[in-house]
DSSP file (Angstrom, degrees, kcal/mol; ACC not computed):
  #  RESIDUE AA STRUCTURE BP1 BP2  ACC     N-H-->O    O-->H-N    N-H-->O    O-->H-N    TCO  KAPPA ALPHA  PHI   PSI    X-CA   Y-CA   Z-CA
    1    1 A G              0   0    0      0, 0.0     2,-0.5     0, 0.0     0, 0.0   0.000 360.0 360.0 360.0-177.8  -47.1  -15.9   28.6
    2    2 A R        -     0   0    0      0, 0.0     2,-0.5     0, 0.0     0, 0.0  -0.798 360.0-162.8 -95.6 128.3  -50.3  -16.1   26.8
    3    3 A H        -     0   0    0     -2,-0.5     2,-0.2     2,-0.0     0, 0.0  -0.942   2.9-159.6-116.1 130.6  -50.5  -14.6   23.3
    4    4 A G        -     0   0    0     -2,-0.5     2,-0.4     2,-0.0     0, 0.0  -0.486  11.2-131.3 -99.4 174.0  -53.7  -13.8   21.5
    5    5 A L        -     0   0    0     -2,-0.2     2,-0.6     2,-0.0    -2,-0.0  -0.994  10.0-162.9-130.1 129.3  -54.4  -13.3   17.9
    6    6 A L        -     0   0    0     -2,-0.4     2,-0.5     2,-0.0    -2,-0.0  -0.959  11.6-165.7-111.8 117.8  -56.3  -10.4   16.3
    7    7 A R        -     0   0    0     -2,-0.6     2,-0.4     2,-0.0    -2,-0.0  -0.913   2.3-167.9-109.4 123.4  -57.4  -11.1   12.8
    8    8 A L        -     0   0    0     -2,-0.5     2,-0.6     2,-0.0    -2,-0.0  -0.911  10.0-153.5-110.0 134.9  -58.7   -8.2   10.7
    9    9 A Y        -     0   0    0     -2,-0.4     2,-0.2     2,-0.0    -2,-0.0  -0.942  24.6-129.3-106.2 119.9  -60.5   -8.7    7.4
   10   10 A L        -     0   0    0     -2,-0.6     2,-0.4     8,-0.0    -2,-0.0  -0.433  20.7-161.0 -74.5 138.9  -59.9   -5.7    5.1
   11   11 A K        -     0   0    0     -2,-0.2     7,-3.1     2,-0.0     8,-0.5  -0.947   3.5-160.1-120.5 140.1  -62.9   -4.0    3.6
   12   12 A Y  E     -A   17   0A   0     -2,-0.4     2,-0.4     5,-0.2     3,-0.0  -0.914   9.4-168.4-122.2 147.6  -62.8   -1.7    0.6
   13   13 A H  E >  S-A   16   0A   0      3,-2.7     3,-1.4    -2,-0.4    -2,-0.0  -0.978  83.2 -10.7-134.2 120.3  -65.3    0.9   -0.7
   14   14 A N  T 3  S-     0   0    0     -2,-0.4    -1,-0.1     1,-0.3     0, 0.0   0.905 128.7 -58.7  54.1  44.4  -64.7    2.3   -4.2
   15   15 A D  T 3  S+     0   0    0      1,-0.2    -1,-0.3    -3,-0.0    -3,-0.0   0.592 116.8 113.1  63.0  13.8  -61.3    0.6   -4.2
   16   16 A A  E <  S-A   13   0A   0     -3,-1.4    -3,-2.7     2,-0.0    -1,-0.2  -0.929  75.9-106.3-113.4 140.4  -60.2    2.5   -1.1
   17   17 A P  E     -A   12   0A   0      0, 0.0    -5,-0.2     0, 0.0    -7,-0.0  -0.402  17.5-149.4 -65.6 137.5  -59.6    0.8    2.2
   18   18 A V  S    S+     0   0    0     -7,-3.1     2,-0.7    -2,-0.1    -6,-0.1   0.877  86.4  68.1 -73.5 -38.8  -62.4    1.4    4.8
   19   19 A I        +     0   0    0     -8,-0.5     3,-0.1     1,-0.2    -1,-0.1  -0.748  61.0 177.1 -84.1 115.1  -59.9    1.2    7.7
   20   20 A R        +     0   0    0     -2,-0.7     2,-0.3     1,-0.3    -1,-0.2   0.861  64.0   0.6 -85.3 -39.7  -57.7    4.2    7.4
   21   21 A E        -     0   0    0      2,-0.0    56,-2.3     0, 0.0     2,-0.5  -0.997  49.8-160.1-153.8 145.1  -55.6    3.7   10.5
   22   22 A L  E     -B   76   0B   0     -2,-0.3     2,-0.5    54,-0.2    54,-0.2  -0.991  18.5-171.2-125.4 119.8  -55.2    1.2   13.4
   23   23 A Q  E     -B   75   0B   0     52,-2.9    52,-2.3    -2,-0.5     2,-0.4  -0.954  17.7-139.0-120.2 122.6  -53.4    2.6   16.4
   24   24 A R  E     +B   74   0B   0     -2,-0.5    50,-0.3    50,-0.2    49,-0.1  -0.641  23.4 176.0 -77.1 130.3  -52.3    0.4   19.4
   25   25 A V        +     0   0    0     48,-2.7     2,-0.3    -2,-0.4    48,-0.2   0.872  60.9  50.6-101.2 -57.4  -53.0    2.2   22.6
   26   26 A S        -     0   0    0     46,-0.7     5,-0.2    47,-0.7    -1,-0.2  -0.664  67.3-177.6 -87.6 138.9  -52.1   -0.2   25.4
   27   27 A A  B >   -F   30   0C   0      3,-2.1     3,-1.0    -2,-0.3    -2,-0.0  -0.897  41.9-102.4-131.8 160.9  -48.7   -1.8   25.3
   28   28 A P  T 3  S+     0   0    0      0, 0.0     3,-0.3     0, 0.0    -1,-0.1   0.848 123.3  41.5 -53.7 -36.2  -47.0   -4.4   27.6
   29   29 A G  T 3  S+     0   0    0      1,-0.3     2,-0.3    -3,-0.0    -3,-0.0   0.643 126.2  32.2 -86.3 -14.5  -44.9   -1.7   29.2
   30   30 A L  B <  S-F   27   0C   0     -3,-1.0    -3,-2.1     2,-0.0    -1,-0.3  -0.731  73.4-168.7-147.3  91.0  -47.7    0.8   29.5
   31   31 A R        -     0   0    0     -2,-0.3     2,-0.5    -3,-0.3    -5,-0.1  -0.553   8.1-152.8 -80.3 144.0  -51.2   -0.4   30.0
   32   32 A R        -     0   0    0     40,-0.3    40,-2.8    -2,-0.2     2,-0.4  -0.961  12.9-174.9-122.9 116.0  -54.1    2.1   29.6
   33   33 A Y  E     -C   71   0B   0     -2,-0.5     2,-0.4    38,-0.3    38,-0.2  -0.860   2.2-169.8-109.6 142.8  -57.2    1.4   31.6
   34   34 A V  E     -C   70   0B   0     36,-2.7    36,-1.9    -2,-0.4     2,-0.1  -0.974  19.6-127.4-132.4 146.6  -60.4    3.4   31.3
   35   35 A K    >   -     0   0    0     -2,-0.4     3,-1.6    34,-0.2     4,-0.4  -0.456  40.5-100.3 -81.1 164.3  -63.7    3.5   33.2
   36   36 A A  G >  S+     0   0    0      1,-0.3     3,-1.0     2,-0.2    32,-0.1   0.879 124.6  47.8 -55.8 -41.3  -66.9    3.2   31.3
   37   37 A R  G 3  S+     0   0    0      1,-0.2    -1,-0.3    30,-0.1    27,-0.0   0.577 108.9  56.3 -79.1  -7.1  -67.6    6.9   31.3
   38   38 A E  G <  S+     0   0    0     -3,-1.6    -1,-0.2     2,-0.1    -2,-0.2   0.371  71.4 126.2-102.8   3.0  -64.0    7.7   30.2
   39   39 A I    <   -     0   0    0     -3,-1.0    -3,-0.0    -4,-0.4    30,-0.0  -0.465  63.4-121.8 -65.2 124.2  -64.1    5.5   27.0
   40   40 A P        -     0   0    0      0, 0.0     2,-0.7     0, 0.0     9,-0.2  -0.305   8.6-127.5 -71.4 150.3  -63.0    7.9   24.2
   41   41 A R    >   -     0   0    0      7,-0.1     3,-0.7    19,-0.0     2,-0.5  -0.882  28.3-139.3 -92.8 119.1  -65.1    8.7   21.1
   42   42 A V  G > >S-     0   0    0     -2,-0.7     5,-2.4     1,-0.3     3,-1.1  -0.691  75.0 -16.6 -87.4 123.9  -62.9    8.0   18.1
   43   43 A K  G > 5S-     0   0    0     -2,-0.5     3,-1.7     1,-0.3    -1,-0.3   0.887 126.0 -57.7  49.2  46.1  -63.2   10.5   15.3
   44   44 A N  G < 5S-     0   0    0     -3,-0.7    -1,-0.3     1,-0.3    -2,-0.1   0.819 108.5 -45.3  57.7  35.3  -66.5   11.8   16.7
   45   45 A G  G < 5S+     0   0    0     -3,-1.1    -1,-0.3     0, 0.0    -2,-0.2   0.338 120.7 101.8  94.0  -7.1  -68.1    8.4   16.6
   46   46 A L  T < 5S+     0   0    0     -3,-1.7    -3,-0.2    -4,-0.4    -2,-0.1   0.758  83.9  43.2 -80.1 -24.7  -66.9    7.5   13.0
   47   47 A G  S   <S-     0   0    0     -5,-2.4     2,-0.3   -28,-0.0    -5,-0.2  -0.350  80.4-132.7-103.6-171.0  -64.1    5.3   14.4
   48   48 A M  E     -D   76   0B   0     28,-2.8    28,-3.1    -2,-0.1     2,-0.3  -0.994   0.6-138.3-146.8 154.0  -64.1    2.7   17.2
   49   49 A A  E     -D   75   0B   0     -2,-0.3    11,-1.4    26,-0.2     2,-0.5  -0.823  15.9-142.9-106.2 150.5  -62.1    1.7   20.2
   50   50 A I  E     -DE  74  59B   0     24,-2.8    23,-2.2    -2,-0.3    24,-1.3  -0.970  22.3-174.1-116.1 125.3  -61.4   -1.9   21.1
   51   51 A L  E     -DE  72  58B   0      7,-3.0     7,-2.6    -2,-0.5     2,-0.7  -0.896  25.7-140.4-121.6 147.7  -61.4   -2.8   24.8
   52   52 A S  E     +DE  71  57B   0     19,-2.5    19,-2.4    -2,-0.3     5,-0.2  -0.941  37.1 174.3-101.5 113.9  -60.6   -5.9   26.8
   53   53 A T  E >   - E   0  56B   0      3,-1.8     3,-2.1    -2,-0.7    17,-0.2  -0.651  50.2 -99.7-114.9 169.2  -63.2   -6.0   29.6
   54   54 A P  T 3  S+     0   0    0      0, 0.0     3,-0.1     0, 0.0    16,-0.1   0.735 126.7  53.6 -60.0 -19.5  -64.0   -8.5   32.3
   55   55 A Q  T 3  S-     0   0    0      1,-0.4     2,-0.2     3,-0.0    -3,-0.0   0.286 124.0 -95.9 -97.4   9.3  -66.8   -9.7   30.0
   56   56 A G  E <   -E   53   0B   0     -3,-2.1    -3,-1.8     2,-0.1    -1,-0.4  -0.529  69.3 -20.4 108.1-175.9  -64.4  -10.2   27.0
   57   57 A L  E     +E   52   0B   0     -5,-0.2     2,-0.3    -2,-0.2    -5,-0.2  -0.461  68.9 173.0 -68.9 137.0  -63.4   -8.0   24.0
   58   58 A M  E     -E   51   0B   0     -7,-2.6    -7,-3.0    -2,-0.2     2,-0.1  -0.976  32.3-117.4-142.8 155.0  -65.9   -5.2   23.2
   59   59 A S  E  >  -E   50   0B   0     -2,-0.3     4,-2.4    -9,-0.2    -9,-0.2  -0.410  42.8-102.4 -78.7 168.1  -66.2   -2.2   21.0
   60   60 A D  H  > S+     0   0    0    -11,-1.4     4,-2.3     1,-0.2     5,-0.2   0.896 123.2  50.3 -60.6 -39.6  -66.5    1.2   22.6
   61   61 A R  H  > S+     0   0    0      2,-0.2     4,-2.5     1,-0.2    -1,-0.2   0.920 110.3  48.7 -66.0 -43.6  -70.2    1.2   22.0
   62   62 A E  H  > S+     0   0    0      1,-0.2     4,-2.3     2,-0.2    -1,-0.2   0.914 112.3  48.8 -62.0 -42.3  -70.8   -2.2   23.5
   63   63 A A  H  X>S+     0   0    0     -4,-2.4     5,-2.4     2,-0.2     4,-0.6   0.896 111.5  49.0 -66.6 -40.1  -68.7   -1.3   26.6
   64   64 A R  H ><5S+     0   0    0     -4,-2.3     3,-0.7     3,-0.2    -1,-0.2   0.926 112.1  48.9 -63.9 -43.5  -70.6    2.0   27.1
   65   65 A T  H 3<5S+     0   0    0     -4,-2.5    -2,-0.2     1,-0.2    -1,-0.2   0.894 115.3  43.5 -62.2 -40.8  -74.0    0.2   26.7
   66   66 A A  H 3<5S-     0   0    0     -4,-2.3    -1,-0.2    -5,-0.2    -2,-0.2   0.525 108.2-130.5 -81.0  -5.5  -72.8   -2.5   29.2
   67   67 A R  T <<5 +     0   0    0     -3,-0.7     2,-0.4    -4,-0.6    -3,-0.2   0.926  61.4 134.5  53.6  50.4  -71.4    0.3   31.5
   68   68 A V      < -     0   0    0     -5,-2.4    -1,-0.2   -32,-0.1    -2,-0.1  -0.987  39.4-159.1-131.3 139.2  -68.1   -1.6   31.8
   69   69 A G        +     0   0    0     -2,-0.4     2,-0.3    -3,-0.1   -34,-0.2  -0.353  22.8 142.3-100.8-174.3  -64.5   -0.3   31.5
   70   70 A G  E     -C   34   0B   0    -36,-1.9   -36,-2.7   -17,-0.2     2,-0.5  -0.985  53.3 -27.2 169.5-161.9  -61.3   -2.1   30.8
   71   71 A E  E     -CD  33  52B   0    -19,-2.4   -19,-2.5    -2,-0.3     2,-0.9  -0.699  53.5-134.9 -84.1 125.2  -58.0   -2.0   29.0
   72   72 A L  E     + D   0  51B   0    -40,-2.8   -46,-0.7    -2,-0.5   -40,-0.3  -0.705  30.7 173.4 -81.9 105.4  -58.0    0.2   25.9
   73   73 A L  E     -     0   0B   0    -23,-2.2   -48,-2.7    -2,-0.9   -47,-0.7   0.926  52.7 -22.4 -82.3 -47.8  -56.2   -1.9   23.4
   74   74 A A  E     -BD  24  50B   0    -24,-1.3   -24,-2.8   -50,-0.3     2,-0.4  -0.983  46.3-133.1-159.8 162.2  -56.6    0.0   20.1
   75   75 A V  E     -BD  23  49B   0    -52,-2.3   -52,-2.9    -2,-0.3     2,-0.4  -0.977  21.7-165.1-124.2 143.6  -58.5    2.6   18.1
   76   76 A V  E      BD  22  48B   0    -28,-3.1   -28,-2.8    -2,-0.4   -54,-0.2  -0.983 360.0 360.0-130.4 136.4  -59.5    2.1   14.5
   77   77 A W              0   0    0    -56,-2.3   -55,-0.2    -2,-0.4    -1,-0.1   0.290 360.0 360.0-152.9 360.0  -60.8    4.6   11.9
């Protein structure tokens, strides 16, 4: 199959990591798809969701603005 690569660059603020947790939502055995109006707000907007949409990878905010749903890959906060 086709394998992608997700590269994260860690950011620190006052010697503490800015990214506290990265949680994978969709998995090969259990895909999770959401409609545009069902995209979750992560930590009340302080975090973000990453979606694979027909228009490419998007953050939760970008997908809501474009009114497009897709596969919910991960949440970050």
